[in-house]
Structures are given as structure tokens and as C-alpha cells.
N, C-alpha and C positions, 0 to 999 in steps of 0.2 A: 415465579409462578411455574409449577410444573407443567409441561405440554401434556396434552390427552391425544389418543389415538381415536380420531372420528371416522369409524369405517361404517358408518350407517346405523347402527345400533349402541352407539355410545350413549350414556345419560346425559341429558341435556342438563345444563346448569341452571341455576334460579335466575329470574331475572335480576339484571343489576340495579333495578330501581330508575330514578330520575337521570335522563340524559346529562351527560357530562362533556365539556368542550375536550375535543382530542382525544375521545375514546375509539380503541381501534380493535379490529378482530384480524389476528393474523392465521393465515391458514397456509399449511405446507402441503402442497400436491404433487408429491412426490410419487415417482413411477416404482412399482414394484419390481423387485429382482427376480426373475422366474427360477423357481428350482431347478436343478440341474443345468442351468445356461452356464456360460463360460465364465460371468461374474458371480453366479450364485455364493451366497455365504450364509452361515447361520442367522435362521429368523433374529435371535437376539442382537446380532452386530448389526443387521440391517436397522433393527428399531433402534438401537444404540446412536448410530449415525444419524438416522431421520431426526431424532431427539435434538440432537447436538446442531443439526442444520437450522430446525424450527428455533430454539434457543438463540442462534445468532441472528436469525431473521425478527424475532422479538427486540432482541437488542437493537438492531438497526433503527427499529420503531421509537424506543425508548431514547435513542441518541438525538431525535428531535423532539424530544420532550412530549411523546405521545405516551397516552394512558393505556396499555395494554389490558384490555379486559380479558381476553382468553385468547389462547394459541393452541391451534388445533391441526393435528395431522391427518390429513385426507389422501390416502393412497390411492393410486389411481394405477388399472392396468394400461390404458393409452391415452394419449392425447387427444381430446375433442376438438376439431377444426373450430367449431362455433364458441364453446366457453372454456376451453380446456380440461374441464374436468365435464363428469356425465350429468347427466339432467337430475338423478336423484338426487346427487350429492349437491347440487345449484340448490336445489330445494331446501335441502336439511341446513345448509350454510344461511341460506335467506331467513328461515325460522330462527335461527341462534342469532343471527344477526339484529334481529328485530326484537329478540326477547332480552339482549344485551343494551339495547338503545344505542348502538354504535353509529358514529358517522363514516367511518372510514373500514374498509377491508383490504389488508394487504395481503396480497397473492405473492408467495416465496417462489416465481418463477418469472420468465420473461413472458407476456403475454403480447400477441398480435393486437394491433389496435382494434380489429373486429372483435376480438375475444373481449378485451377491456370493456368496451360499448355493450356487448350483450350482456356480461355479467352486471354492469352497471343498473341495466334495465331489470334485470331478473333479482337482483338482491337489495334493490331501493337504495342503495349508499355508492358513495365514490369508492372507485378501486383504484389500488396502486400496485404495479408490479415490482419486483426486486429493482429494476434498472431505474424506474422512477423514484423509488424510495431512496436509493444510493445518490442519485442526482440532487434528490431535497437535503440530504446532508452535506454534500458537498457545497451546495449552493449557501448554506449557514455557516459553514466553518470557513471559506476562503476568506482570508482577510487581505491577501497582498494584490496588488492590483493584476500582476501576471494569473494567479490564482483565480480571481472573480470574472475574469477575462475567459480563462479556459473553461471554467465552471458554466458561465453563460452561453459560451459556442457549444458545449457539449449539449446542454439543456435546449436549446434551439433546435440543434440537428434531432433530437429526440422527440420534440415537439412537431416537427413538420411532419414526420409520419403519423402523427395523431391528431390530423384534423380531419378525420372521418368520424370524430364525435358526435353526438346526437344534439349538438346545439342549433338551434332552428336557424340562427342569424346565419350559419354557413349556407343554407339553400336560398338565401336572397340573391339578387342579383342587382347590380349596378346598371344604369344607363349606357349604353354603349355610344361610341362616337359617330360621327356621319349624320347626315340629314335623316336618313328614316329610323336612327336610334340602334336597331339591331338587338341580338340577345344580351350585349354587354357582358360585363366581367362579373362570375359569381363571387360571392364574398369569400368561400374558402379560396379560390384563386389570388384574390386581394391578400388574404392572411398568408398565405404562401409566397406571395410576392414581398410582403412587407418582412416575412422573418429572412427570406434569401437577402435582401438587402442587408439587414441587421447582423446575418451571419459573415458577409463580403466586408463590413465596418470593422467586426471584431477580429476578423482574420488579417485586415490591415493592421490595427492595432496591437494586435500580438506580434507581428512581423519587427515592429518597433520595439516592444519590450524584449524580445529574444534578441535582437541586435545588441541591446544594453547589456542583456546577461552575457554575451558571447566578449562584449569587451572586458566585463569583470572577471572572466574566466580566462582571457587573453593575460589579464594584470596579474594574476595568481601564477601563471605560467613562467612569467619572466622571474618570478620571485625565486626559483619555483618550488610550491608547496605540493607535495603530494597529495592526492585525494582520497578519502577511505569514506565509502559511502554504505549506511545501513539499509536495509530491505527486510522484508518479510511480512507476514499475515499479519492484518490489522489487529491489536491489542496483543501482539505478542511482546511487546515490553521495549520496542526500540527507543522510544522517547526517555524512558528510564535510563536505558543503558547511555543513552547520548548525553543524559545529565551526569551520570555516574562519571564518563570517561572523560566529558569537557568542564565539569563543575559548573554548567549552566544552568539556567531555569527555566526550560522548555516546558508547557504544559503537557503532563503526564497523567493520564487518568485511565481506570478501568472501565474504559469506555472505546467503541469502536469508531474509528476515525477520530480520534484525540487530536491526532496532528494533521493538518492536510497541507498548508504551506511549507516548503523546504526551508530547512536552517542549516546554516555553516558556522562551525566554530572551529577556533585551533584547537588542536590534539599534542599535548606534549607527550614524545614518547620518553622510554626509560632511559637512553643514553643521551639525552638532551636535545635531541631533533623534533621537528614539528612537521605537523601534516594536518591537512583539513578534514574535518569531520563533517560528513553531510546527512542529514535527516529527513528520510522522504516520507511520501504518503504510504499508509500501509495498504498491501494489496487483499484482494477478497475472493473466494470463489465466484465464477461468474461475473467477473469485474465488467462492467459494460464497456464494449467497444468504443463507445463514444469517449469514454474517459481517457482509454489507454491511448487513443490517438490525441486527444485533446492536452493530457499531460505529459506527452512525450517530451515537451521542451522543457518542463519543470524536471522531469526525470534525466535529463541529458547529464546531470551530476552524476547520475549512476553509470551511465554509458561511458563518460571520461573517467571513472574512478579507476585508481590503481589497484585497489584493494575494495572487495564488496563482501560485508557482513551481512550473512543470512542468519537474522535472529528469529529464533524458533521457541514458542512456548512448548518445551517439551514435555510440560505436565498436562497439555490438552490432551483428551482422548482421540480426538482427530489430528494429531500432530503430523502424522503422515501424509494424509490427504491435503493438509494445509501447505505442506511442503510441495507437494505435488502442483497446487494452484499456483504458487510463488514462482515454481521453476516455469510453468507454462506462460506466465506474463514476462518473466526474464527473456523467454525464447521470442516472444511478440517483440521485445525491444533490441533484437539480435544480439543477445547475451548468452553464451553457453554456460548451463547451469553446472555443468560438469566439468568446469575448468576449476580444476584445484589449486593452482597457480594464483588464482585470482580471487576466488570465493573461498571466505573461513565460514563453515558452519558453527554458530554460536548458538548453543543450548542453554535457554535461559530460563528462569524460575526453578531452579533446582533446590531453593528454599522451600519449597512446598513439599518435600521428600523427606523422610524419616532417613536415619543413618543406614538402613538396611536396602531402602530402595536406592539410595545414592551410590551404595556399593555396587548394585547391579547396573546402575547408568555407568559407572567408571568401567567395570568390566565390558560392557557394549562397546565403550568409546575404545577401550584398549583394543578390540579384535577389529576395529576398523581398519582399512588399509592404511598404510603410511603416506600416501599422496592425496586421502580423503578424510584427513582428521575431523574432530570435534572439538569446540571447547566448551567446557561445563562452566555456566556463570550463574551469580544470582544479581542482577541489577539493583535489587533492593538491599541486598548486605552487604555489596562489593566481592562476593565470594569469587575467585577465580579472575578477576578483572585484571589482576597483575599479570597473570599468564596469557591472557587475551592479548594486553599491549604488547607483551614480549611476542607473540605470534605475528602481531601485526607489522611490528618493526623489522622482523625476520623477513616478512613478504616482500616490505618495501627495500630492505638491504638488498634483495636478490636482484634489482634491478639498478644498483648502485655502484659504485667503484670505491674501494678502500685503499687510502694512500698514507705514506709515511713522508713526515718531512720534518726539516728544525729551521727553527725561526729566531731571530734575535729577539729576545724578551723586551728590547728597548722599542720594536716595531709594535706600537699599540695600535695602530690604525690596521696593520695586517691582521694580527691577532683577533680583532675585533670584526674583520670582516669573514674569517674564517668561522667565528663562532654563529655570524648572521645567514652564512650562505653552506655551512655542513653541517652535519654533526660530530662534534668531537668525541672521538670513543677513548683517546688516552693523551695526557698531557703532563709531562714531566721536565723541570727544570734542572740543567746541568751545564755548569760554567757559561751561564749568563744566556743561554740558547733554550728554548722550549722546544724538546722534541715530542710532535704531535703525531696521532693516528686519527685521520678523519675519513667521513664518509661523505661522498659527494654525488650528486645528479650528474648523469652522462654531459648535461648542458655546460656544466661548469669543471668538467675534469680539465679539460685543456688549459681554462684559466688558472687552477690551482698549480699544474704540473710547470706551465711556464713562469708564473709568478714566485712560487716559492720552491723551485727544483722537487716537487714531490715525486716519489716514486712510487709504484705498486707494494703495497702491504703484504710480507711474506707471512702467511701464517705459520703459527707453532708446529 
């Protein structure tokens, strides 16, 4: 559905007829950029970005099986404290919602509790803001125990601030203690207390789950396997690339937040080494702070990763803005997005370009600084994946030591140990002995040196 600009004089759509379950009207109340301002851009560019934002909001609604009856851009000059948008636009949206027989109005912004309540009164429909919509998606998609606990925790923290809603039971009071009774505890106070008790219980359960995750991570570090983590804007193609790199079968769909719970699989490197590849939840603009905090434990795989692949949908019209949004979340997690020694930019979905456009992309990549390269790939076709694997291996190798050694061909246990605990780069048989070049983690370096009389490899 093409989004329309609803600026007061737009044509009203015809009535959609009988009311259907899950019908929703999506509103994009976006602030106008004033001409001549520091961030002023051409009108067409502003409109294109607004349409992309609204399309994303509609996609979020569809992600929880809502039927988008219409999607409207409602540009505003300033945010109104009472209803976020002006009185005139509220009236117009109310008439549109009635004509479409919608049950829900989604506002693509963060609403204060009082704004949400006032809009529900004026529009005579349930109102959900961007934060609430994303929380609904996460609530449906979480499959693991940890994911479910984190989503519920985020939802309760959000809900706790929403107890100013216009439900009459919140104004009732319970009888107080003592002989005379007293004013007692209001229902809203009781609800807040119950929510806080549930939050405390969830936080306690999460600590136990996180302790188990730390044990698993410690076990991997003893092997040790290097960790490579995928991050990126939602729907950038992370899960498709994950499946391509690991030959796994993680759900990958053209849908926002198709993957929520983190997944780990072994990644085979070109020279026989292995790493662990982690697929994480996609980021999104204006990601609710409750979710950044709640999913911090899940995103520990990113914090601990040796290499981070920032997967970008380079074909998206707002690719630059999406990169900025991902960088902002990485900073919230304490990761420097400009750390080129750790982060590799992966420009995905080049299969959507024709040969001329690809040539232009390749020229752009060629002009990038050497310390900030970008890898052009298509997770769908596999184009560029071999080069990406080589780049991953190169980054991991920078933190490992290359050694030369000679081992008796009859020492099967020693040769097997080397294959399990190092990357075997070269192996040649001479007079009953294997001359080997291996690459090992610093934690295993001394073992290899002492057991096999290994010496540092001299580059040609």
C-alpha cells in the first residue's frame, strides 16, 4: 500500500465497509524540517524519507498480523503536550478512523501516557505508539526462556508508566488497615505494587539464566573458539547471511524482526579453522530503551565478539540512516562503531542491482580508506561470501600466532590435537615427519611451543 500524505486537505478514502478483526490505521506524525535550518534538505528528500519511515511502521504492524487499512503521513510543526498532534489533525484522523472502521490506531512516535489516553478518547479507538508496537512484536517472537523473560520485563517497565490510563477501576480504593479503616490503597497503587513484585521476580530469574549463559561462554573460551557476531538493522538480511555462512536453517523472511532469539553455529574458515557465528536481534530506529536494557544480556555475544559483521541492506533508500541507527545502539552497548580492527561492514543485497549499478558500488568501495573497507555480498546468491570469509579469517588471524613445527608422522595423537586446537595452514610429509605451519590462539601458544618445539613462522 502506498502511504499518503495527510496534510489536512488530502482526499478521504472511501469507507472500507464492515469492520474486520485486527484492522489498523498507521499514522506518521513527523516533524517538518524547516527550510534554511541546519538540517534542511530538499522537499522531495524529506518526503522520501518520511514515506520510508511510514512504510517501516506499517511493516511493524503487519509483523503481528494486523491488517493495515491505510497509512498516512501527518506532518506537524511542533509536538503538542496533550495529544502530540494538533487538534485539527486529531479531528481529521478520528473521522478517517471511523470511516475505515479500524480498531487500532498506530502512532509512529513515542507517546507520553497522557497523550495516549487523550488520543484514545478523541479517536474512539485503541492507540498504540511505536514503543508499544515493537514490544508486542518481541512478545510474540521470543521463543527461548531468556528471550521471553526479557520481553516481559521490558513490557512491564513500559506498562508501569501507563497506569494513568482511563480505566475506572484504577480510581477505586481498597479498605485500609487499622480500626478506623482510613483511605486505604488505591487500585492504581495496588497495580503498581503487583507489577513491581513481578519485575523483581523476573530480574531474579534472569540472573539465573544469565549465569548459565556465562558458564556456556566460559566453556567455549576454554576450547577456545573465536566469536563472530552479526549485527544490523532489522530486515538487512542477517539471518539469510547466517544460513549461507553456516549452512544452518534459521528462520529468514522478508519481515521485520523475523529473528529475535540469538543463535550460535560453527563457522568453517577457509584454512580449516573454526569460529562461532552469532545471529542477534535486528536493531531499528528509536529502539525502545527498555529493550536495549532488557536485551543487553542477549547482546553479550556481541560485546564478547572478536569480529562484528555490520550487515547493511545497501539497496535500501535509507541505508545511511539505518547505519547511523545501528551505530547509535552499538554505542549504547559500549562498542565503538568506528573500530575498523573489529568491525567489518557487509553491504548486502547487491543482487538487487544491475551490472552498471554494481560497477558504481565497486568504485565507491574502492575509494574507501584501507582501514574502513566494505564487503559486497549477496546472502541470497552467495556472491562475495568467499571474500567475506577470507576477511573474517584475516581479522581473527591478526590476534593469533603463526608457528612452524615438525612432528613424527607416527604421533597420531599429537597431529589430531593440532587439528582440533589450531588452524593448520600447511602440512607436508618429509622423511617420516610432518612439517606443519599452524595458527594458534594466544592461550594455546605456550602449549604448542613446549610440546612440539614450535618456532615463530617466518613470512616469505
